[in-house]
LUMKOL-743915 format. One line per 2 residues: number of its first residue (from 1); their letters; for each residue z, x, y of C-alpha. Coordinates in nm, 3 decimals. Example, Ala and Ser with C-alpha at 12.3 -4.5 7.8 and 13.67 -1.06 7.14 Angstrom:
1	as	0.780 1.230 -0.450  0.714 1.367 -0.106
END
This chain:
1	mt	-2.873 3.069 3.077  -3.216 2.922 3.151
3	vg	-3.441 2.871 2.851  -3.808 2.928 2.933
5	aa	-4.109 2.749 2.792  -4.193 3.043 2.566
7	dl	-3.842 3.045 2.419  -3.855 2.671 2.361
9	lr	-4.192 2.697 2.186  -4.064 2.986 1.975
11	se	-3.769 2.775 1.871  -3.995 2.484 1.772
13	vr	-4.222 2.714 1.575  -3.922 2.849 1.385
15	ka	-3.802 2.497 1.308  -4.148 2.397 1.189
17	ts	-4.205 2.704 0.972  -3.854 2.728 0.830
19	lr	-3.928 2.430 0.606  -4.191 2.407 0.334
21	sw	-4.347 2.092 0.474  -4.597 2.273 0.699
23	wa	-4.773 2.453 0.414  -4.707 2.185 0.152
25	la	-4.893 1.938 0.373  -5.167 2.196 0.438
27	lp	-5.260 2.234 0.071  -5.402 1.883 0.006
29	pv	-5.662 1.879 0.289  -5.775 2.233 0.204
31	vi	-5.813 2.149 -0.164  -5.980 1.817 -0.084
33	gf	-6.220 1.992 0.154  -6.310 2.257 -0.101
35	ls	-6.360 2.004 -0.383  -6.558 1.763 -0.167
37	gl	-6.793 2.047 -0.074  -6.839 2.135 -0.440
39	fy	-6.892 1.773 -0.538  -7.141 1.668 -0.272
41	ga	-7.316 2.005 -0.277  -7.371 1.976 -0.652
43	ia	-7.505 1.622 -0.618  -7.739 1.715 -0.332
45	ss	-7.885 2.010 -0.524  -7.922 1.820 -0.851
47	el	-8.262 1.719 -0.989  -8.174 1.353 -0.943
49	la	-8.213 1.390 -0.567  -8.497 1.641 -0.569
51	df	-8.730 1.394 -0.394  -8.473 1.284 -0.135
53	sd	-8.537 1.487 0.179  -8.207 1.398 0.349
55	ag	-7.985 1.488 0.053  -7.853 1.802 0.222
57	sl	-7.756 1.639 0.551  -7.602 1.344 0.367
59	av	-7.394 1.583 0.157  -7.266 1.756 0.472
61	tl	-7.182 1.424 0.634  -6.994 1.290 0.332
63	aa	-6.804 1.614 0.269  -6.708 1.633 0.636
65	av	-6.591 1.271 0.638  -6.372 1.317 0.331
67	tv	-6.232 1.647 0.456  -6.151 1.531 0.807
69	ga	-6.000 1.211 0.667  -5.755 1.426 0.472
71	vv	-5.693 1.653 0.772  -5.599 1.373 1.011
73	lf	-5.374 1.206 0.755  -5.172 1.516 0.676
75	aa	-5.167 1.637 1.038  -5.025 1.300 1.140
77	vf	-4.771 1.304 0.858  -4.659 1.652 0.960
79	ga	-4.612 1.541 1.320  -4.416 1.236 1.214
81	vh	-4.195 1.426 0.970  -4.130 1.704 1.222
83	ta	-4.020 1.483 1.512  -3.840 1.219 1.307
85	gd	-3.673 1.491 1.101  -3.542 1.649 1.420
87	lr	-3.384 1.317 1.509  -3.253 1.244 1.160
89	hg	-3.091 1.583 1.105  -2.960 1.634 1.459
91	sl	-3.161 1.946 1.541  -3.311 1.771 1.843
93	at	-2.963 1.725 1.990  -2.903 2.097 1.938
95	sl	-3.222 2.180 2.126  -3.111 1.957 2.411
97	va	-2.792 2.158 2.448  -3.002 2.459 2.548
99	vp	-3.271 2.255 2.729  -3.115 1.935 2.866
101	rr	-3.454 1.781 2.945  -3.598 1.563 2.673
103	gr	-3.949 1.575 2.816  -3.970 1.953 2.781
105	vv	-3.849 1.942 2.422  -4.099 1.671 2.327
107	sa	-4.377 1.866 2.497  -4.288 2.169 2.283
109	ql	-4.287 1.954 1.970  -4.629 1.811 2.055
111	tv	-4.767 2.159 2.124  -4.646 2.302 1.792
113	ca	-4.768 2.001 1.595  -5.105 2.022 1.773
115	gv	-5.134 2.382 1.660  -5.057 2.283 1.303
117	ga	-5.313 2.000 1.314  -5.579 2.234 1.454
119	sy	-5.511 2.494 1.185  -5.536 2.228 0.912
121	av	-5.876 2.129 1.052  -6.016 2.483 1.078
123	vs	-5.911 2.594 0.729  -6.006 2.268 0.555
125	va	-6.350 2.231 0.718  -6.422 2.599 0.658
127	aa	-6.336 2.552 0.289  -6.567 2.251 0.270
129	ll	-6.857 2.431 0.438  -6.816 2.739 0.220
131	sl	-6.814 2.540 -0.103  -7.112 2.335 0.018
133	aa	-7.308 2.651 0.086  -7.207 2.808 -0.246
135	vg	-7.311 2.510 -0.459  -7.579 2.343 -0.247
137	gd	-7.796 2.650 -0.206  -8.110 2.602 0.000
139	vv	-8.081 2.223 -0.014  -7.759 2.215 0.189
141	sv	-7.798 2.418 0.504  -7.572 2.395 0.808
143	sa	-7.677 2.568 1.128  -7.424 2.772 1.323
145	sd	-7.428 2.522 1.609  -7.370 2.228 1.373
147	av	-7.085 2.411 1.200  -6.920 2.493 1.533
149	gl	-6.965 2.134 1.655  -6.814 1.997 1.337
151	ll	-6.521 2.240 1.356  -6.450 2.150 1.718
153	aa	-6.464 1.776 1.645  -6.235 1.822 1.344
155	va	-5.989 2.028 1.552  -5.984 1.757 1.819
157	ag	-5.919 1.491 1.555  -5.643 1.698 1.393
159	vl	-5.472 1.761 1.727  -5.489 1.397 1.839
161	ws	-5.365 1.262 1.507  -5.076 1.508 1.511
163	ai	-4.980 1.353 1.848  -5.009 1.006 1.694
165	gc	-4.777 1.117 1.414  -4.532 1.271 1.660
167	gl	-4.518 0.950 1.860  -4.464 0.739 1.551
169	gl	-4.187 0.971 1.432  -4.010 0.948 1.767
171	lt	-4.048 0.570 1.770  -3.907 0.509 1.423
173	gs	-3.666 0.801 1.393  -3.737 0.795 1.019
175	pt	-3.950 1.062 0.846  -3.993 0.838 0.543
177	ws	-4.100 0.518 0.715  -4.329 0.688 0.964
179	av	-4.501 0.882 0.684  -4.532 0.566 0.472
181	al	-4.682 0.378 0.767  -4.946 0.648 0.817
183	va	-5.031 0.673 0.448  -5.061 0.294 0.426
185	wl	-5.263 0.257 0.747  -5.537 0.515 0.708
187	pl	-5.663 0.454 0.353  -5.604 0.080 0.336
189	ge	-5.431 -0.085 0.631  -5.707 -0.030 0.886
191	tv	-5.966 -0.164 0.641  -5.768 -0.486 0.599
193	va	-5.727 -0.524 0.975  -6.098 -0.460 1.027
195	vv	-6.193 -0.728 0.773  -5.961 -0.979 0.939
197	ln	-6.096 -0.900 1.285  -6.452 -0.934 1.159
199	gi	-6.359 -1.266 1.005  -6.240 -1.406 1.336
201	ga	-6.541 -1.273 1.526  -6.368 -0.982 1.700
203	da	-6.627 -0.725 1.590  -6.605 -0.529 1.915
205	vv	-6.233 -0.469 1.864  -6.291 -0.319 1.519
207	rl	-6.465 -0.014 1.664  -6.156 0.056 1.876
209	lp	-5.929 0.110 1.576  -5.807 0.471 1.550
211	gl	-5.965 0.545 1.212  -6.310 0.430 1.319
213	at	-6.269 0.608 1.652  -6.211 0.923 1.446
215	vg	-6.528 0.855 1.246  -6.723 0.818 1.570
217	ti	-6.580 1.145 1.699  -6.669 1.337 1.382
219	ar	-7.013 1.176 1.350  -7.100 1.305 1.701
221	gq	-7.347 1.027 1.771  -7.499 1.021 1.422
223	gp	-7.296 0.732 1.280  -7.404 0.369 1.249
225	gd	-7.396 0.222 1.599  -7.288 -0.122 1.480
227	lv	-6.979 0.026 1.311  -6.858 0.313 1.529
229	lp	-6.857 0.392 1.899  -7.083 0.660 2.050
231	fg	-6.933 1.007 2.047  -6.796 1.010 2.402
233	aa	-6.647 0.661 2.382  -6.500 0.730 2.037
235	av	-6.335 1.052 2.155  -6.186 0.878 2.459
237	cl	-6.064 0.590 2.242  -5.892 0.829 2.001
239	ll	-5.741 1.017 2.295  -5.599 0.691 2.432
241	wa	-5.443 0.611 2.093  -5.280 0.955 2.087
243	vg	-5.157 0.935 2.447  -5.032 0.579 2.396
245	la	-4.831 0.649 2.081  -4.701 0.986 2.200
247	ga	-4.602 0.825 2.529  -4.431 0.537 2.350
249	gw	-4.235 0.784 2.138  -4.140 0.980 2.448
251	wr	-4.022 0.662 2.619  -3.818 0.559 2.314
253	ls	-3.655 0.901 2.296  -3.559 0.886 2.663
255	rr	-3.355 0.574 2.587  -3.217 0.676 2.250
257	dl	-2.849 0.768 2.216  -2.838 1.110 2.052
259	a	-2.462 1.150 2.056
END
């Protein structure tokens, strides 16, 4: 019996949603987005910043940065746990019995994880914008075009980082180590690498790191030019990271013994 693409995707969706990890990993970015909106909205509308004309836009920028930072981390962790868990528990081998083409199965995994990463981004950024509007009042105002632009950039970041996580999970074959690597890299590891690269005079390389490429993508041309790439270059750089790691995981799976 031939298994179609729709059947394969349905199977991957069932595997992803049959465990609690998809919604357990969704809660932190949503909560962080909501709380960051409350926090920065309250600060922007406080009397302390009454004379600061850019308080509202700064609050939006900071809340978006914190929210999307949480989104990409948990989207990547979900991707890593999903693909590495398939390897660890043997469910990938079961899928290959029905679809004896590893490329098709990995494509389905990437598609499902991309959907999860996009949903994390939409819900989390929406929570941040709603709490900003509720607390910030007239001081914090986000136009419809800015909100849509921010949502689209966040969705792109969530999708690409889910692919990065998928690739890492396929490379390591370990849900634990791939998740630990992501958690260590994003909050701290990239900062250490950036400091070292700056110390040896490789400033141009720093802007190519995946975390800063994400910042450039979310900033949409409004970030500091000496720290992050312009929007188009940052988006392409992040895309190359996602394609490179997903491709490396695909290559490693093609040579892995699943028996």
